[in-house]
C-alpha positions as a Markdown table, in Angstrom:
| # | Residue | x | y | z |
|---|---|---|---|---|
| 1 | Met | 0.0 | 0.0 | 0.0 |
| 2 | Glu | 1.3 | 3.4 | -0.9 |
| 3 | Ala | 2.3 | 6.0 | 1.7 |
| 4 | Pro | -0.6 | 8.1 | 3.0 |
| 5 | Thr | -1.4 | 11.7 | 2.3 |
| 6 | Val | -0.7 | 13.5 | 5.6 |
| 7 | Phe | -2.0 | 17.0 | 6.6 |
| 8 | Glu | -2.4 | 18.9 | 9.8 |
| 9 | Ala | -6.1 | 19.2 | 10.6 |
| 10 | His | -6.4 | 20.5 | 14.2 |
| 11 | Thr | -4.4 | 22.3 | 16.8 |
| 12 | Ser | -4.7 | 19.3 | 19.1 |
| 13 | Tyr | -5.6 | 15.6 | 19.1 |
| 14 | Val | -7.9 | 14.5 | 16.2 |
| 15 | Leu | -10.6 | 12.5 | 18.0 |
| 16 | Asp | -13.1 | 11.4 | 15.4 |
| 17 | Leu | -13.5 | 11.2 | 11.6 |
| 18 | Leu | -16.4 | 10.6 | 9.3 |
| 19 | Phe | -17.0 | 10.8 | 5.5 |
| 20 | Thr | -20.2 | 12.2 | 4.1 |
| 21 | His | -22.4 | 9.6 | 2.3 |
| 22 | Asp | -21.2 | 10.8 | -1.1 |
| 23 | Ser | -17.6 | 10.4 | -0.1 |
| 24 | Gln | -16.9 | 14.0 | -1.2 |
| 25 | Thr | -16.2 | 15.5 | 2.2 |
| 26 | Leu | -14.2 | 14.3 | 5.2 |
| 27 | Ile | -15.4 | 15.6 | 8.6 |
| 28 | Ser | -13.0 | 15.7 | 11.6 |
| 29 | Ala | -13.5 | 16.5 | 15.3 |
| 30 | Gly | -10.7 | 17.6 | 17.6 |
| 31 | Met | -9.6 | 18.3 | 21.1 |
| 32 | Asp | -9.4 | 22.0 | 20.0 |
| 33 | Asn | -13.3 | 22.2 | 20.3 |
| 34 | Val | -14.0 | 22.4 | 16.6 |
| 35 | Val | -15.3 | 20.4 | 13.7 |
| 36 | Arg | -13.6 | 20.8 | 10.3 |
| 37 | Leu | -14.8 | 19.8 | 6.8 |
| 38 | Trp | -12.2 | 18.8 | 4.1 |
| 39 | Ser | -12.8 | 18.4 | 0.4 |
| 40 | Val | -12.0 | 15.0 | -1.2 |
| 41 | Pro | -9.6 | 14.1 | -2.8 |
| 42 | Asp | -7.5 | 17.3 | -2.4 |
| 43 | Trp | -8.0 | 17.4 | 1.4 |
| 44 | Arg | -8.4 | 21.2 | 1.4 |
| 45 | Pro | -10.3 | 22.9 | 4.3 |
| 46 | Val | -13.9 | 23.8 | 3.4 |
| 47 | Arg | -15.5 | 25.0 | 6.6 |
| 48 | Thr | -15.0 | 25.1 | 10.4 |
| 49 | Leu | -17.9 | 24.6 | 12.8 |
| 50 | Glu | -17.4 | 26.4 | 16.1 |
| 51 | Gly | -19.5 | 26.5 | 19.2 |
| 52 | His | -18.5 | 23.7 | 21.6 |
| 53 | Ala | -16.6 | 24.9 | 24.7 |
| 54 | Asn | -14.4 | 21.8 | 25.0 |
| 55 | Ser | -13.2 | 18.7 | 23.0 |
| 56 | Val | -15.5 | 17.3 | 20.3 |
| 57 | Asn | -15.3 | 13.6 | 21.0 |
| 58 | Ser | -17.8 | 12.0 | 18.5 |
| 59 | Ile | -19.7 | 12.9 | 15.3 |
| 60 | Ala | -22.5 | 11.3 | 13.4 |
| 61 | Leu | -24.4 | 12.2 | 10.2 |
| 62 | Ser | -28.1 | 11.7 | 9.5 |
| 63 | Pro | -29.1 | 9.3 | 6.7 |
| 64 | Asp | -30.2 | 12.2 | 4.5 |
| 65 | Gly | -26.9 | 14.0 | 5.2 |
| 66 | Asn | -28.7 | 17.2 | 6.5 |
| 67 | Val | -28.0 | 16.9 | 10.2 |
| 68 | Leu | -24.6 | 16.5 | 11.9 |
| 69 | Ala | -24.6 | 15.4 | 15.6 |
| 70 | Thr | -21.6 | 16.2 | 17.8 |
| 71 | Gly | -20.9 | 15.1 | 21.4 |
| 72 | Ser | -18.5 | 17.1 | 23.6 |
| 73 | Thr | -16.6 | 17.2 | 26.8 |
| 74 | Asp | -18.6 | 20.4 | 27.5 |
| 75 | Thr | -21.4 | 17.9 | 28.3 |
| 76 | Thr | -23.6 | 18.9 | 25.4 |
| 77 | Val | -24.8 | 17.3 | 22.1 |
| 78 | Arg | -25.2 | 19.7 | 19.2 |
| 79 | Leu | -27.3 | 19.1 | 16.1 |
| 80 | Trp | -26.1 | 21.2 | 13.2 |
| 81 | Ala | -27.6 | 21.9 | 9.8 |
| 82 | Phe | -25.2 | 20.3 | 7.4 |
| 83 | Pro | -23.1 | 21.4 | 5.6 |
| 84 | Gly | -24.0 | 25.0 | 6.4 |
| 85 | Gly | -23.1 | 24.7 | 10.1 |
| 86 | Gln | -26.1 | 26.5 | 11.7 |
| 87 | Val | -26.8 | 25.1 | 15.2 |
| 88 | Leu | -30.3 | 23.6 | 15.2 |
| 89 | His | -30.4 | 22.3 | 18.8 |
| 90 | Thr | -28.1 | 22.2 | 21.8 |
| 91 | Leu | -29.0 | 19.3 | 24.0 |
| 92 | Gln | -27.9 | 18.2 | 27.5 |
| 93 | Asp | -28.8 | 15.3 | 29.6 |
| 94 | Arg | -26.5 | 15.5 | 32.6 |
| 95 | Lys | -23.4 | 17.6 | 33.3 |
| 96 | Lys | -21.1 | 14.7 | 32.1 |
| 97 | Val | -18.7 | 14.3 | 29.3 |
| 98 | Val | -20.4 | 13.0 | 26.1 |
| 99 | Ala | -18.2 | 10.4 | 24.7 |
| 100 | Ala | -20.3 | 8.9 | 21.8 |
| 101 | Val | -23.1 | 10.1 | 19.6 |
| 102 | Arg | -25.0 | 8.2 | 16.8 |
| 103 | Ile | -28.1 | 8.9 | 14.6 |
| 104 | Ser | -30.5 | 6.1 | 13.9 |
| 105 | Pro | -30.6 | 4.6 | 10.4 |
| 106 | Asp | -34.1 | 5.8 | 9.9 |
| 107 | Gly | -33.2 | 9.4 | 10.9 |
| 108 | Arg | -35.6 | 9.6 | 13.8 |
| 109 | Trp | -33.3 | 9.7 | 16.8 |
| 110 | Ala | -30.0 | 10.8 | 18.1 |
| 111 | Ala | -28.3 | 8.9 | 21.0 |
| 112 | Ala | -25.5 | 9.9 | 23.3 |
| 113 | Gly | -23.4 | 7.8 | 25.7 |
| 114 | Ser | -21.8 | 9.8 | 28.5 |
| 115 | Tyr | -19.5 | 9.4 | 31.5 |
| 116 | Gly | -21.3 | 8.3 | 34.6 |
| 117 | Gly | -23.0 | 5.5 | 32.6 |
| 118 | Arg | -25.9 | 7.6 | 31.1 |
| 119 | Ala | -27.5 | 7.0 | 27.8 |
| 120 | Lys | -29.9 | 9.5 | 26.3 |
| 121 | Val | -32.1 | 9.5 | 23.2 |
| 122 | Trp | -33.7 | 12.6 | 21.5 |
| 123 | Thr | -35.6 | 13.1 | 18.3 |
| 124 | Leu | -33.7 | 15.1 | 15.7 |
| 125 | Ser | -36.2 | 17.9 | 16.5 |
| 126 | Gly | -34.6 | 18.0 | 20.0 |
| 127 | Asp | -37.4 | 16.3 | 21.9 |
| 128 | Asp | -36.7 | 13.9 | 24.8 |
| 129 | Val | -37.3 | 10.2 | 24.0 |
| 130 | Phe | -35.7 | 8.6 | 27.1 |
| 131 | Gly | -32.7 | 8.7 | 29.4 |
| 132 | Ile | -31.3 | 5.8 | 31.3 |
| 133 | Lys | -28.6 | 4.8 | 33.7 |
| 134 | Ala | -27.1 | 2.2 | 31.3 |
| 135 | Ser | -24.1 | 1.4 | 33.4 |
| 136 | Arg | -22.3 | 2.3 | 36.6 |
| 137 | Gln | -19.2 | 3.2 | 34.6 |
| 138 | Asn | -18.4 | 5.6 | 31.7 |
| 139 | Leu | -20.0 | 4.8 | 28.3 |
| 140 | Ser | -17.9 | 5.1 | 25.2 |
| 141 | Ala | -20.0 | 3.5 | 22.5 |
| 142 | Val | -23.6 | 3.5 | 21.3 |
| 143 | Ala | -25.2 | 1.9 | 18.2 |
| 144 | Phe | -28.7 | 1.7 | 16.7 |
| 145 | Ser | -29.9 | -1.5 | 15.1 |
| 146 | Pro | -31.0 | -1.0 | 11.5 |
| 147 | Asp | -34.6 | -1.9 | 12.3 |
| 148 | Gly | -34.8 | 0.9 | 14.9 |
| 149 | Lys | -35.8 | -1.5 | 17.7 |
| 150 | Thr | -32.6 | -1.7 | 19.7 |
| 151 | Leu | -30.0 | 0.6 | 21.1 |
| 152 | Ala | -26.7 | -1.0 | 22.2 |
| 153 | Thr | -24.4 | 0.7 | 24.8 |
| 154 | Ala | -21.0 | -0.1 | 26.2 |
| 155 | Gly | -17.9 | 1.4 | 27.8 |
| 156 | Leu | -15.9 | 0.6 | 30.9 |
| 157 | Gly | -16.5 | -3.0 | 32.0 |
| 158 | Glu | -16.9 | -6.3 | 30.1 |
| 159 | Ser | -20.5 | -5.9 | 29.0 |
| 160 | Val | -22.7 | -4.7 | 26.2 |
| 161 | Ser | -26.2 | -3.6 | 27.2 |
| 162 | Leu | -29.3 | -3.7 | 25.0 |
| 163 | Trp | -32.3 | -1.4 | 25.3 |
| 164 | Ala | -35.7 | -1.4 | 23.5 |
| 165 | Leu | -36.6 | 1.6 | 21.4 |
| 166 | Pro | -38.5 | 3.8 | 21.9 |
| 167 | Thr | -39.2 | 2.8 | 25.5 |
| 168 | Gly | -35.7 | 2.3 | 27.0 |
| 169 | Glu | -36.7 | -1.0 | 28.5 |
| 170 | Pro | -33.7 | -3.3 | 29.2 |
| 171 | Gly | -33.2 | -6.0 | 26.5 |
| 172 | Gly | -30.3 | -8.0 | 28.0 |
| 173 | Thr | -26.6 | -8.0 | 28.5 |
| 174 | Leu | -23.8 | -9.5 | 26.5 |
| 175 | Ser | -20.6 | -10.4 | 28.4 |
| 176 | Gly | -17.2 | -11.6 | 27.5 |
| 177 | His | -14.9 | -8.7 | 27.0 |
| 178 | Gln | -12.3 | -7.4 | 29.5 |
| 179 | Ile | -11.7 | -4.0 | 31.0 |
| 180 | Ala | -13.7 | -2.0 | 28.4 |
| 181 | Val | -15.8 | -2.2 | 25.2 |
| 182 | Leu | -14.6 | 0.5 | 22.8 |
| 183 | Ser | -16.8 | 0.2 | 19.7 |
| 184 | Leu | -20.1 | -1.2 | 18.6 |
| 185 | Ala | -21.6 | -1.7 | 15.1 |
| 186 | Phe | -24.5 | -3.6 | 13.5 |
| 187 | Ile | -23.6 | -5.5 | 10.3 |
| 188 | Asp | -25.2 | -8.0 | 7.9 |
| 189 | Gly | -28.4 | -5.9 | 7.7 |
| 190 | Gly | -28.7 | -6.0 | 11.5 |
| 191 | Arg | -28.3 | -9.7 | 11.8 |
| 192 | Thr | -25.0 | -9.3 | 13.7 |
| 193 | Leu | -23.6 | -7.0 | 16.3 |
| 194 | Val | -19.9 | -6.6 | 16.5 |
| 195 | Ser | -18.1 | -5.3 | 19.6 |
| 196 | Leu | -14.4 | -4.4 | 20.0 |
| 197 | Gly | -12.9 | -5.0 | 23.5 |
| 198 | Tyr | -9.8 | -3.2 | 24.9 |
| 199 | Glu | -8.2 | -6.6 | 25.2 |
| 200 | Gly | -8.0 | -6.8 | 21.4 |
| 201 | Thr | -10.9 | -9.1 | 20.5 |
| 202 | Leu | -13.7 | -8.4 | 18.0 |
| 203 | Lys | -16.8 | -10.4 | 19.0 |
| 204 | Phe | -19.7 | -11.3 | 16.7 |
| 205 | Trp | -23.2 | -11.6 | 18.2 |
| 206 | Asp | -26.3 | -13.1 | 16.5 |
| 207 | Thr | -29.0 | -10.6 | 17.1 |
| 208 | Ala | -31.8 | -13.2 | 16.8 |
| 209 | Thr | -30.4 | -15.2 | 19.8 |
| 210 | Trp | -27.8 | -12.7 | 21.2 |
| 211 | Arg | -25.3 | -15.5 | 21.3 |
| 212 | Glu | -21.7 | -15.0 | 20.5 |
| 213 | Thr | -21.0 | -16.8 | 17.2 |
| 214 | Arg | -17.2 | -16.1 | 16.8 |
| 215 | Thr | -14.3 | -14.0 | 18.0 |
| 216 | Leu | -11.5 | -12.3 | 15.9 |
| 217 | Arg | -8.3 | -11.9 | 17.9 |
| 218 | Ser | -6.2 | -9.0 | 16.8 |
| 219 | Glu | -3.1 | -10.1 | 18.8 |
| 220 | Glu | -2.9 | -6.6 | 20.1 |
| 221 | Ser | -3.7 | -5.6 | 23.6 |
| 222 | Arg | -4.9 | -2.1 | 24.5 |
| 223 | Val | -6.6 | -1.5 | 21.1 |
| 224 | Arg | -8.2 | 1.9 | 20.6 |
| 225 | Gly | -10.8 | 1.9 | 18.0 |
| 226 | Leu | -12.7 | 0.2 | 15.1 |
| 227 | Ala | -13.8 | 1.2 | 11.6 |
| 228 | Leu | -15.5 | -1.2 | 9.1 |
| 229 | Ser | -15.2 | -1.0 | 5.4 |
| 230 | Pro | -18.5 | -0.2 | 3.5 |
| 231 | Asp | -18.6 | -3.8 | 2.2 |
| 232 | Glu | -18.1 | -5.1 | 5.8 |
| 233 | Arg | -15.2 | -7.3 | 4.6 |
| 234 | Thr | -12.4 | -5.4 | 6.4 |
| 235 | Ala | -12.1 | -4.3 | 10.0 |
| 236 | Ala | -9.6 | -1.5 | 10.7 |
| 237 | Ile | -8.4 | -1.8 | 14.3 |
| 238 | Ser | -6.2 | 0.8 | 15.8 |
| 239 | Ala | -3.5 | 0.2 | 18.4 |
| 240 | Glu | -0.5 | 2.1 | 19.6 |
| 241 | Gly | 1.2 | 3.7 | 16.6 |
| 242 | Lys | -0.5 | 1.6 | 14.0 |
| 243 | Val | -3.7 | 0.5 | 12.3 |
| 244 | Gln | -4.3 | -3.2 | 11.4 |
| 245 | Leu | -6.5 | -4.3 | 8.6 |
| 246 | Trp | -8.3 | -7.6 | 9.2 |
| 247 | Ser | -10.4 | -9.8 | 7.0 |
| 248 | Met | -13.8 | -10.1 | 8.7 |
| 249 | Glu | -14.5 | -13.4 | 6.9 |
| 250 | Ser | -11.2 | -15.3 | 7.5 |
| 251 | Gly | -10.1 | -13.4 | 10.6 |
| 252 | Thr | -6.6 | -13.0 | 9.2 |
| 253 | Leu | -4.4 | -9.9 | 9.2 |
| 254 | Gln | -4.2 | -8.3 | 5.8 |
| 255 | Ala | -2.0 | -5.3 | 6.3 |
| 256 | Glu | -0.5 | -3.1 | 9.0 |
| 257 | Leu | -0.3 | 0.7 | 8.5 |
| 258 | Ala | 2.3 | 2.7 | 10.5 |
| 259 | Val | 0.8 | 5.9 | 11.9 |
| 260 | Gly | 4.0 | 7.4 | 13.1 |
| 261 | Thr | 2.7 | 8.6 | 16.5 |
| 262 | Lys | 1.7 | 6.5 | 19.5 |
| 263 | Ser | -1.8 | 7.7 | 20.1 |
| 264 | Val | -4.3 | 7.0 | 17.2 |
| 265 | Gly | -7.6 | 8.8 | 17.2 |
| 266 | Gly | -10.7 | 8.3 | 15.0 |
| 267 | Met | -10.8 | 6.3 | 11.8 |
| 268 | Ala | -13.2 | 6.2 | 8.9 |
| 269 | Phe | -13.6 | 4.4 | 5.6 |
| 270 | Ser | -15.2 | 6.4 | 2.8 |
| 271 | Pro | -18.5 | 4.9 | 1.6 |
| 272 | Asp | -17.1 | 4.5 | -1.9 |
| 273 | Gly | -14.3 | 2.3 | -0.5 |
| 274 | Arg | -11.5 | 4.5 | -1.9 |
| 275 | Trp | -10.1 | 5.9 | 1.3 |
| 276 | Leu | -9.2 | 5.1 | 4.9 |
| 277 | Ala | -8.6 | 8.2 | 7.0 |
| 278 | Val | -6.9 | 8.0 | 10.4 |
| 279 | Gly | -6.5 | 10.8 | 13.0 |
| 280 | Ala | -3.9 | 11.0 | 15.7 |
| 281 | Ala | -2.5 | 12.9 | 18.6 |
| 282 | Asp | 0.0 | 14.8 | 16.5 |
| 283 | Arg | -2.9 | 16.9 | 15.1 |
| 284 | Lys | -2.6 | 15.2 | 11.7 |
| 285 | Ile | -4.9 | 13.1 | 9.5 |
| 286 | Arg | -3.4 | 10.4 | 7.4 |
| 287 | Val | -5.4 | 9.2 | 4.4 |
| 288 | Trp | -4.6 | 5.9 | 2.6 |
| 289 | Ala | -5.8 | 5.2 | -0.9 |
| 290 | Leu | -7.2 | 1.7 | -0.8 |
């Protein structure tokens, strides 16, 4: 694989990355409190969204591409008109760090996972749906099932928790990781939930039975994050100073990409499958052509 394109994106740690649905814009969030938009494939700055008073930890885009959700250490979730950048709603559940945000595949709801174990769901109009104490420990990941019936939450601790939508009723607990669960994603049209544990395993859960069907072991401890290719055939797993590309089908390591700095931040595949973008603590984004 050729050397990546590297550019300085923020004045501090790059925390999360996301491509727009048409793969024409890369969105980045940073510890410098801002969100930046970059044109593809020349990686030139397009716009900066300002308003958060602290780190922007997580970003999500609505299915129609018209609303961007951001979660921040300033304890708020903001919903922005996209790409214009006007703030539509500023939402707050508790005065706790918001570590993860997601928008449901049907575009009805936005969910946030926060420190203190709180999960909160709003409509995209800013109305409350439900708030729950999902864990006694900090949350770092939330995910909506494609059918809009389940919200999965996880963070510190070994478990993934399931919640019915729109009621917030508990739907069960999936156990088996160690220390923390860092990322969650529904794949196979919602038939499978994947969860990445800090211990370096990617677990696959059958959503019909909620039984673990298999485990991919990355052979790396203290992994940091997960991104899945649009065809769901490749898992990018970040660890200290590198990103590993794993075959989801065979569970074999396909490539290892050196990042050049110890702490790796957000990662994102472009929906057209052409690019993998990786953020890091050195304020830079690296983009590999796939």
